[in-house]
C-alpha positions as CSV (number, residue, x, y, z in Angstrom):
1,M,-45.3,-11.2,20.2
2,S,-46.3,-14.8,19.7
3,S,-43.9,-17.7,20.0
4,G,-44.4,-18.5,16.2
5,M,-43.3,-15.1,15.2
6,L,-40.4,-15.1,17.5
7,L,-39.2,-18.4,16.2
8,T,-39.5,-17.1,12.6
9,L,-37.5,-14.0,13.5
10,V,-34.8,-16.0,15.2
11,T,-34.6,-18.4,12.2
12,L,-34.3,-15.5,9.7
13,T,-31.6,-13.9,11.8
14,A,-29.7,-17.2,12.1
15,A,-29.9,-17.6,8.3
16,L,-28.5,-14.1,7.6
17,I,-25.6,-14.3,10.1
18,P,-23.3,-16.0,7.7
19,L,-23.7,-13.0,5.3
20,A,-22.0,-10.8,7.9
21,G,-18.8,-12.7,7.3
22,W,-18.9,-12.4,3.5
23,G,-15.6,-11.2,2.3
24,A,-13.7,-12.1,5.5
25,P,-10.3,-13.5,5.3
26,E,-9.8,-17.3,5.0
27,R,-9.5,-19.4,8.1
28,G,-5.8,-20.0,7.5
29,W,-4.9,-16.4,7.2
30,T,-2.3,-15.0,9.6
31,P,-0.8,-11.6,9.7
32,R,2.6,-11.1,8.1
33,P,5.4,-10.9,10.8
34,R,7.3,-7.7,11.1
35,S,11.0,-7.5,10.9
36,A,13.2,-8.3,14.0
37,R,13.7,-4.6,14.6
38,G,9.9,-4.0,15.1
39,R,9.6,-2.0,11.9
40,R,9.8,-2.9,8.2
41,G,12.7,-0.6,7.4
42,V,13.2,0.6,3.9
43,G,11.5,-2.1,1.8
44,S,10.8,-2.6,-1.8
45,S,8.0,0.0,-2.1
46,A,8.1,3.3,-3.9
47,A,8.6,4.9,-0.6
48,G,11.8,2.9,-0.2
49,V,13.0,4.1,-3.6
50,A,12.2,7.7,-2.8
51,E,14.1,7.4,0.5
52,A,17.0,5.8,-1.3
53,M,17.0,8.7,-3.8
54,D,17.1,11.3,-1.0
55,L,20.1,9.4,0.6
56,L,21.8,9.2,-2.8
57,A,21.4,13.0,-3.3
58,L,22.9,13.6,0.2
59,S,25.8,11.3,-0.5
60,L,26.5,12.9,-3.9
61,E,26.3,16.4,-2.3
62,G,28.8,15.2,0.3
63,G,31.3,14.6,-2.4
64,A,31.1,10.8,-3.0
65,G,31.3,9.5,-6.5
66,L,28.2,8.0,-8.0
67,G,29.3,4.4,-7.8
68,A,30.5,4.7,-4.1
69,A,27.4,6.7,-3.2
70,T,25.1,4.1,-4.8
71,R,26.8,1.2,-2.9
72,T,26.7,3.1,0.4
73,V,23.0,3.8,0.0
74,A,22.4,0.2,-1.0
75,A,23.9,-1.0,2.3
76,T,21.0,0.8,4.1
77,L,18.3,-0.9,2.1
78,E,16.6,-4.3,2.6
79,G,15.6,-7.0,0.2
80,P,15.4,-6.6,-3.5
81,L,16.1,-2.8,-3.4
82,R,19.5,-3.5,-1.8
83,E,20.4,-6.1,-4.5
84,E,19.3,-3.8,-7.4
85,L,21.0,-0.7,-6.1
86,D,24.2,-2.6,-5.2
87,G,24.3,-4.0,-8.7
88,V,24.2,-0.5,-10.1
89,G,27.0,0.6,-7.8
90,R,29.2,-2.4,-8.7
91,S,28.7,-1.9,-12.4
92,L,29.4,1.9,-12.0
93,Q,32.6,1.2,-10.1
94,E,33.6,-1.3,-12.8
95,G,33.4,1.5,-15.4
96,V,30.1,0.5,-17.0
97,D,28.1,3.5,-18.4
98,A,25.4,4.9,-16.1
99,G,22.5,4.3,-18.5
100,P,22.9,0.5,-18.8
101,S,23.7,0.2,-15.1
102,W,20.5,1.9,-14.1
103,E,18.5,0.0,-16.8
104,A,19.7,-3.3,-15.3
105,A,18.3,-2.2,-11.9
106,G,14.7,-2.4,-13.1
107,P,11.8,-0.1,-13.8
108,R,11.3,1.1,-10.2
109,W,14.7,2.9,-10.4
110,S,13.8,4.8,-13.7
111,P,13.1,8.1,-11.8
112,A,16.6,8.0,-10.4
113,R,18.1,7.2,-13.8
114,R,16.1,10.0,-15.5
115,S,17.1,12.5,-12.9
116,L,20.8,11.6,-13.2
117,E,20.6,11.7,-17.0
118,L,18.9,15.1,-17.0
119,A,21.4,16.5,-14.5
120,A,24.3,15.2,-16.6
121,L,22.8,16.7,-19.8
122,A,22.3,20.0,-18.1
123,G,25.7,20.0,-16.5
124,V,24.2,20.6,-13.0
125,P,24.7,18.7,-9.7
126,P,22.3,15.7,-9.5
127,G,21.3,16.2,-5.9
128,P,18.4,18.6,-6.4
129,A,17.0,16.6,-9.4
130,L,17.1,13.4,-7.3
131,R,15.3,15.1,-4.4
132,Q,12.6,16.5,-6.7
133,A,12.2,13.0,-8.3
134,A,11.8,11.5,-4.8
135,T,9.2,14.1,-3.9
136,D,7.3,13.4,-7.1
137,L,7.5,9.7,-6.4
138,R,6.1,10.2,-2.9
139,R,3.3,12.4,-4.3
140,E,2.3,9.7,-6.8
141,T,2.4,7.0,-4.1
142,V,0.1,9.1,-1.9
143,A,-2.3,9.6,-4.9
144,R,-2.4,5.9,-5.5
145,V,-3.1,5.1,-1.9
146,E,-5.9,7.7,-1.8
147,A,-7.5,6.2,-4.9
148,A,-7.2,2.7,-3.5
149,T,-8.9,4.0,-0.3
150,A,-11.7,5.5,-2.2
151,R,-12.2,2.2,-4.1
152,L,-12.2,0.3,-0.9
153,G,-15.0,2.5,0.5
154,V,-17.1,1.8,-2.5
155,R,-16.4,-1.9,-2.4
156,L,-17.4,-2.1,1.3
157,V,-20.9,-0.7,0.7
158,V,-22.3,-3.9,-0.9
159,P,-21.2,-6.4,1.9
160,L,-22.1,-4.0,4.6
161,G,-25.5,-3.4,3.0
162,L,-26.1,-7.1,2.7
163,A,-25.1,-7.7,6.3
164,F,-26.6,-4.7,8.1
165,L,-29.7,-3.9,6.1
166,P,-31.3,-7.3,6.9
167,A,-30.2,-7.0,10.5
168,F,-31.7,-3.6,10.8
169,V,-35.0,-4.8,9.2
170,L,-35.1,-7.8,11.5
171,T,-34.2,-6.0,14.7
172,T,-36.0,-2.7,14.2
173,V,-38.6,-2.7,11.5
174,A,-40.0,-6.2,11.9
175,P,-40.7,-5.9,15.6
176,L,-42.3,-2.5,15.0
177,V,-44.5,-3.9,12.3
178,L,-45.4,-7.0,14.4
179,A,-46.3,-4.8,17.3
180,L,-48.4,-2.6,15.1
181,V,-50.2,-5.6,13.6
182,Q,-50.7,-7.1,17.1
183,D,-52.2,-3.8,18.3
184,L,-54.4,-3.5,15.3
185,S,-55.7,-7.0,15.5
186,W,-56.9,-6.5,19.1
């Protein structure tokens, strides 16, 4: 291979290298620190709500009242979930109706509110309804994660194609073509 062709190949490769970093995080990006215990604990996600609903069902089945059970479960949570659920427990213990108490907690607690309302209307214990709602919430969360993963796979095709296809052409196809041209020219 002549020095002119080699120089052209190196120049093209150097020009395409920045494309490989397309879509990379910004320079100032740093990973989010984990909690002091080394794990995130029950956070503000749908998984945290589902776990809280399971704990609430266990507490109610153990004989605790709804207000006390709600405050006990809230003590195990972190961040906004703790505040929301503790607010529900306080208002229930103050004698406020369950509907407005759960409405004040926010939309992420609507599965718990609906389960408790259905159990009260049917006159059955709320534990099984809360457990089923928690299972449904986990199932929905898994479905959302799977859909997001599929979208990510599709979105990665373009940057990878822009980065690897030119690299493949420059490292494999171009030298082969140049070698064939050189052999044919002799």
